[in-house]
N, C-alpha and C positions, 0 to 999 in steps of 0.2 A: 738636705741642706742646700741653699743656693750658692752657686760658684762665686757670685759677686760679693756675698757676705764674707766668704773665705779670703778673697783677695783684699778686701778692705781691712780685715783683721791683720793681714800680713803687712800692709803699708803702715798701719798704725804702729805695729811692733818695730818696724824699721826706723820710724821717727823717734822712737824711744831708745834706740841703740841695742835692740835685742835681735839683731839680724840673724846670727848663727843659730841660736836656739829656736827662733821663730821659723826659720827655713825648714828645719827638720820637722817641727810640729805641723807646719803648713803642708808639707809633703805628705805626712801621714794622714792629715785630715782629707787632703785631696784624694789620696788612694782609697780612703774609706768611702768618700762620696762617690767616686767613680765606680767602686765595687757595688755600691747600693743601687746605682742607676739601672744596670741590666736586670737586677733582681726585681726592682719595682716594675720595670717594663715587662719582665717575664710574668710577674704576678698579675699585672693588668691584662696581659694577653690570655693568661689562664682564666681569669675572671670573665673576660669577654667570651672566650670559647665555651666556658661552662654556662653562661647565660644563653648563648645561642643554642647549645644542646638542650638546655632546659626548656627554652621556648619551642624547640622542635618537638621534644617529647610531649609537651603540653598540647601542641597542635595535633600531634599524632593521636594522643589520648582522646582529645575532643572529637577528632574525626572518627576514630573507632567507636567511641561512645555514641556518636550520632548515628553511625551505620547500624550499630547494635540496637539502638532505640527504634530505628526505623523498621528493622526486621522483626523486632518484638511486636511493634504496633501492627505490622502486616499479619503476623501470626494470630494475634488476638482479634483482628478484624475478621479473619477466616473463621475463628471459633464462634464469634458472635453471629456471623451469617449462618453458620451451621445450626446453632441453637435456635435462632429465629425461624429457620426453615422447618426444623423439627417441631417447634411449638405450633407453627401454622398447620403443619401436616396433622399433628395430633388433634387440633381443633376440628379439622375437616373430618377426621375419623370419628371423633365423638359425635359430631352432627349426623354422620351416616349411621352410626350405631343407634342413635336416638330414633331416627326415622324407621330403622328396621324394627326396633322394639314396638313403636306405636302401631305400625301396620301389621306386625305379627299378632299383636293382641286383638286387632280387628278380625283376623282370620279365626282366632280361638273363639271369640264371641259369636262369630258366624256359625261355627260348628255346634255351639251350645243351643242354637235355635232348632236343632234337629229333633224330629219327632217321628212317630210311626208313619204319618201320612206324607211327610215332605223330606224324607231321608235323602233320597237321590238328588233332589233339587238343591238342598242345602249343601251337600258335599261337593257337588259340581261348582257351586258358587265359591265355596271355601278354597277348593283346589285352584280355581282361576285366580282368586285373590293372592294365594300363596305364590303362584307363578309370577304374578306382577311384582310381588315383594322381591323375588329372586332376581328378576330381570332389571328392575329399576333401582333398588336400594342395595341389595347384596352385591350386585355387579359394580356399583360405585365404590363400595368398600374394597372389593377385590382389586380394582384398578389402583386405589390409593396404597394398598399394601403389597402390590406386585413387586417381587424382587427385593424386598426388605426383610429385616429380622423381625418376624411376627411376634416373638416373645417380648421384644423391646416395647411394643405398643399394645400388648395384649390387654392390659387393664382398660385401655380406651375403647376397645371394641367388644370385649367379652360379654357385657350385658345384652347387647343386640344379638350376638351369635347364640347365646343361651335361649333367648326368647324365640329366635328363628328355629332352633332345634325343637323347642317345645311345640311350636305350631306345626312343623312338618311331621313330627312323630304322632301328634294328635290326629291330624288328618289321615295319616297312614293307618293308624289303629282303627279308626271309625270306618274306614273303607274296607280293610282286609282282615282286621283283628290281629295283625302281626306288628312287630317292631321294625321301624326304619333304622338300619344300622349305620355306623359311622362311614363305612366305605361307600354306601349308596348315597349318603349326603355329600361326601366329597366329590363323588362322580358328577353331581349336578353343578359343581363349581368349576370344573375343568374348562367347559366351553366359554366361561366368562373371563378366563385369564389370557394374558398375552403369552403365546407359545415361546417367546424368547426369554421370558422371565420365570422365576420360580413361582408356581401358583400358590394361592392362599389355600391352606388346608385347615379344616376345623380340628383343633387338637382334642385329645381324649378328655381332658379335664372339663373343657367347656361343654362337650357332648354329655358327659355324665351329670354336670350341673343342670343342663337343660332337661335331661331325662328325669332328674329328681323333681323338677318343677312340673313335669308332665303328670306325675301321680296326683298332684293336687287338682288338676283339671279333670282327671279321670274320676276322682272322688266326687266332684260336683256333677259330672255326667252320670255317674252311677245312681246318685240320689235322685236325680231328675228322671232317670229311666224307671226306677222303682215306683215313683209317684205316677208315672205314665203307664204302669202295668207291664213293663218289659223286664220282668224278673230274671229271665234267662240271660239277657244281655248284661244286666247288672252283675250276675254271678260270674260271667266271663270277664268283666272288668276287674272284679275282686281277685280272681285267680291271676290275672295278668299283673296287677299291681303287687300282689304278694311275691310273685316270681322276681320282679324287678328288685324289690326290697331285699329278698333273700340273697340274690346275686351280689348286690352292692355291699351288703354287710361283710362279704368275703374280700371285697376289693378295697374299700375305704381305709381300713386300718393300715394297709401297706402303702398308701399314697403319701408322698412327701408334703405337698402343699394341699392339705385336706381340711383346713379350718372351715371354709365355706361349705364343703361337702358334709362335714360332721354336723353342722347346724341344720342342713337340709335333710339329713337322715332322721333327725328327731321329728321334723315336720312330716316326713314321708311315713313314719311309723304312725303318727296320728291319723293320717289319711287312710292307711290300711285298716286301722281299728274302726274308723267311722264307716267304711264300706262294709266290713264284716258285721258290725253291730246292726246296720240297716238290713242286710240280707238275713241275718239270723233272726232278727225281730219279725220279719215277714214270715219266715218259716215257722217259728215257734208260736207266734200270736196271730198268725194270718187268719185263723178261723174266727177271730173276734171282729174282723172288719166286715162291713156290710157291702154287698155288691152295689154297683151304680144303678139307681132307680131309673127305669125307662130305657136301659141299655139293650140294644139288639144283640149284643155279644152273648152267646149262651154260657160263657164262663165268667168267673169272677175276674175283676180287673187286677187282682193281686195274686191270688192263689191258683186260679184255674179250676176252682170247684164250681159246680153248677149253681146258677142263681136259685134262690129260694123265694117262694111266694110269701108276701108279708100280708 
């Protein structure tokens, strides 16, 4: 209430002759007004202070929210860079694996050109091509994977490694008649690795998968050797493939990640049966085949029985 209004009311009351009663009332009103003034001032001060505190808290919240948003953005930027680098690295590894696959197949095709007359020449050419695959393409894969978690990117390079194992073991068997084991293969990769980093090692699963593919190539080689009259070599291949299949039938059931291996075991069994049937057919029905006419070889091209006059 305004002080001027109070005093105007007092003057009006005096004019009407109510001085005594009005004085008491005016004093009470005046006391009430004066009592309310500090309270309003205090409330105004409290409201002002609350507003300042609220604005301060708002500014502090906005500042902390801004800093938190900035740190979160930085963290996600790092995650994005890491994933982009991993994706680029994976693409390079897939490309290297594809190159290994292509050139390893060329080595296998080269070995299949082998015959009685050009055996040494063909094997030398195949071994030279295999060394080029190792030095040019496998070395590139080793450098990409040096010091990293190989299992994290295994699916990207596994097909190339399997084909490389198949080509290397194929050349080794045709040269010596023995199997190139895993330790010997990994030993060839040590010189390609950086000594300060963990070297790439061919794992057991990829080695066995490549070995399973080897039996298919040996089946084709055995059929070709039979048609070329090298029955003894075909029988050697048959025994070798049977030994591989027998040993793997003991290992595969205890493997954890063996879905691919189980599929290849079925194919391997078919290859073994084809080689056995070809060899048995020659033994059982070989006398029905005629020797090559005009051949200077005194023995039959299949059985080794003397040629007969027709």
